[in-house]
C-alpha angles and dihedrals in degrees: 000000000000094000094047091053091050090052090048090052091051091050090050092048091051092052092053092052091055094051091051092051091050091049090051092049091049091048089050091051091047090052091047090049090048091050090049091048091048090049090048090051090049091049090047092049089049091051091047091050090048092049090049091052092048091048091048091048090050091049090048091050091047090049089050092051091048090051091049091049091047090051091049091050091048091048090050091049091049090048091048090048090051091050092049089048091048091048090050091051091048090049092048091047091050092050092048090049091048092050089051090053093054110293134281116329094218096079117073118240120233113204110199116200097185119115103231110226117173089200089063095074096184096050092042090054092051091049092051091049091052091050092053092048092053094047113160094332093090139043103231121213115185110207112163092161107093093198090060098044098090095048088048092052093047091056093048113107098185120121092224123042125182117195112198110210142003092183093064089040089057092046091053090047096050100035106031091163090065091216128120115233130211122246090256092053091046091053094049094051097031101108097043093041097050092053093049092046093050093049094048092044094051094047097049094040089052090054090050093049091051092049094049092046093052090048093052096045104034109024142060091218122121116223117189118192121196121201142158122244104226098169099079097078135061123305109276116256096220126068091234091053092049093049090048093049092051095049091046091057091051091046093052094047095050096042090048089054090059096051130076094212130045125175133182111210115212120178089347093305118116117224111196110224093171127026122342140276113293113254 
């Protein structure tokens, strides 16, 4: 009995030792697994941190590139704005300079030769009517002094010039005083007056012929002259009327010789005597 119990005790003791070894081995495996898991977590955390840094660096680089592009766009806009401002200043300066030199060439110039006299009700009414009809479509220059007409035309820079009219220009040239004289006064001053009139007429008409010839040959300007044909009726009764009629005929002939186009307007319809209607 005693031996069997001892053997039983030994068997029991051996079984406990095996369990302890198994437990230790299991504990060791658990610890190893725990260490592996911990190492994996550390490695994962490190990768996550690295990825975050890379992402942050990429965002920073992208932000830097966006900022650079934004600055470039802003610089281009500023440069464009400066160019536009410069162009505007140049245009304004050009316009101011052009105005100093006589205004824009796009508007035609209307040169009025009538001597405005408010006491002459009929003529004053016609002048006012013409002014309203022209409106802002013309630059009007009033030059009733025949001796100053040619210098006025020479200074004009417009591409289109309308002179209205040669008849009043001639009247101013021949009768600068603007007063009608009686037959007695005409007879007393006839010899001296005729010589002075002829000299003045020839000189000024020569200047007009030279101006028109130069325009036709050397310029792209268009000069339109308006006049009245006074030689189709009866011979004037007064000496002044007869002198005026004779000079008007000479004036029309010599001016017509300088121009490529000549039209006689009857009842508002132009009949081209020389050349043809401008295109």
